[in-house]
N, C-alpha and C positions, 0 to 999 in steps of 0.2 A: 632276951637273948635272940639274936637274929638266926635265920635258917643256915647261913653260911657257917656259923660257929657250931651248929648242931650236926654238920655233915660227918659221916663216918667213913674214914678211909678204909680201904679193903682191896683185896685182889681175888678175882674169881676167873675161872676159865672153863671152856668146854672144847672137846675135840672128838672127831669122828674116827672110829676104828673099823676094822673090817667086819666085826661082829656086833657093833653097837656104838654107844656114846659114853664117854667119861666126862663127868662134871666134878669140879673140885674148887674148894675155897680154903683160905686160912681162917682163923677164929678171932682175930683181934678187932675190937671196935674202939674208935677214938672220938674224943670231943676236943677239937682244937689240937693242942699239943699233949693232951692227957690221954693215957690209955684208960678208957672208961669200963671196958669189959674184956675178959680174956677167954671167954668161951661162948662167943656169939654165933648163933645158927644163921647161916647165909645160904644153905643148900637145902632145897625142899623137893619132896615128891609132890607132883601135881596129880598124876594118875600112874597106873602101872607102866605106861609107855612114855611118860613125859616127866621131866624134872626141870627145875630152874634155880638160878643163883641170883643173889642180890648184892649190889654195891651202891653205896650212897646212904641216904637217910634210912635208918632201920625201920622206922614207922611206916614210911612210904612203901618200902619194899615188902614188908609184912602184909600191908593192906592189899597191894597188887597181887601177892601170892594167894590170898584168900579170895579175891575177885576171880582170878583165873581158875582156881580149883573149883569154886562153886559153879561157874559158868560151864566149864567142861563137864562136870558131873551132871548138870541139868541137861546138857546136849546129849550125853550118852544115855541117860535114862529115857529121854524122849525119842531119840532116833534109834536106839538099840544097836549102836555101832560105835567104834572107837574114833575119836577125833584125831586127825592127822597132826603132826608136829607143825606143819605150815599153817594149818587152820588155827591152832591154838596161839601161835605167834601173831597171826593177823588179828585175832580177837584181842589179845593183850595190847598190840600196837594201836588198835582203834580206841581202846579205853584210854590210853595215854594221850593220843592225839586229841581226844575230847577235852583234855585239860591243858591244852597248849598255852593258854593265857595264865594259868596258875599250875605250872607243871610239877609232876613228881620229881624229886631230886634223887634220881636213881640211874644206874646203868644195869641192865638185866641181861642174863643169858638164858635162853630156852633151848633145851636139847631133848632128843628122844628118838625112838625107833617106830617107824610106820609098819603097817600090816605086811608089807612086802619085805620087811627085814632091813630096810635101808635106814641108816642113821643120819640125823640132821642136827646142826647147831646154828643158832641165830643170836647175834648181839642186838640189843634194843636200847636206843638212847632215850633221854628224858622226854623227847617230843614224839616218841613212837616210831622213829625210823628203825626198820628191821633189816639186817644184812646177814645173809647166810654165808657160811664158809666152812672149810674143813676143820678149822680151829679158830676160836675167838677168845678174847680176854677183856675183862672190864675192871675198873677200879684204879686206885692210885698207883698200884705197882704193875699195871698191865703192860707198860712199855718194856719192863724187864722180862716178863713172861713171853712176849712176842720175840724177844731176842733169842730165847732158848728154843721156842717152837720153830722159828724159822730155820734153825740149824739142825734140829733133831727129829722133827715130825716126819713120819712116813705114812702114806695112805693105807698100806697093808698091815699096819700094826695090830696085834691082837689086844684084847682088853687088859691083860696084865701089863703089857708093854706101855699101853696108853696111860694106865694108872701110874706107873712108875715115872713116865715123862711128866705127867701132871704134878706129881710130888716134887720132882726135880725143879720144875718151873717155879713152883711156889717157894721152895727153899731159896732159890736165887733171888726172887722178888723180895723175900723177907730180909735178905742180906743187904739190900739197898734202899728199901722203902720202909720208913719208920712206922707207917700206919698198918703194916702187915706183919703177922707173926702169931705166936702163941698156939701153934698146932695146926693141923691140916685135916679137912674132911674130904672124902672121896666117895663118889657114887658111880656105879656102873648100871647102864640101862641097855638091856638086850631084849630079844623076843620073849625071854622068860620073865621079864619084868624089871622093876626098879629095885636095886640092892645097894644099900650104903655099906661101904667097906668097914670092917671092924677096926676100932682104934688101934688094937694090938698089931694088926697087919699093916696099917699105915705106919706105925712106929717102927716096924721091922724094915719097911722100905726106906724110911728116913735114915735109920742106922746104917743100912747097907750102902746107901748113896754117900753118906758122910765118910764111910770107911774108904770108899773108892775115890772120892773127891774131897780132899782134905780141907779145901778152902770154904766148904759149905758151913753156914752158921748154925748155932744152937738156937732152937725156937724158944 
């Protein structure tokens, strides 16, 4: 079976709020036209101040998550200080650039909060190109996410507003992208640390949004 048929469709996003960063993904994994798993983890804690999402081949994404987590932990143990979001992104970008002749089949998002309290998100392509922005999306449904974010994102959003917008974006993506769906995961990263939002609270946001926007799909 070739690598193309093993690719996993997905939708992930990250956005900067006034108090930190929100990362979110849906849970579906696909193999060609088949839904191969309905509870796939694509959202990971790297350190207390950094998280990442994966889109593409699950194995490649998981391997890169382990690489980044171990390298950041070694850095912080040796230097006795927290690695910045930009430095972690550059490190991951360099790892991927080193494999440009046999690239990882992934699209990644790295987001987090630095010691000065500023939030940052970066999208990273399969060859290690890293682009910072106020909001980014990766995966097969990313074009639908950008349509929502372009219309609704505001720089002074608080974390709850950001989480709600992330959920709305993934609901819209799931209504048009067959490789996205089966639930949503959300994490908030602030100066206090990395916190994954409880499933019950995410479900409440989904129900509330569906009540107000009748055309949203069931996941």
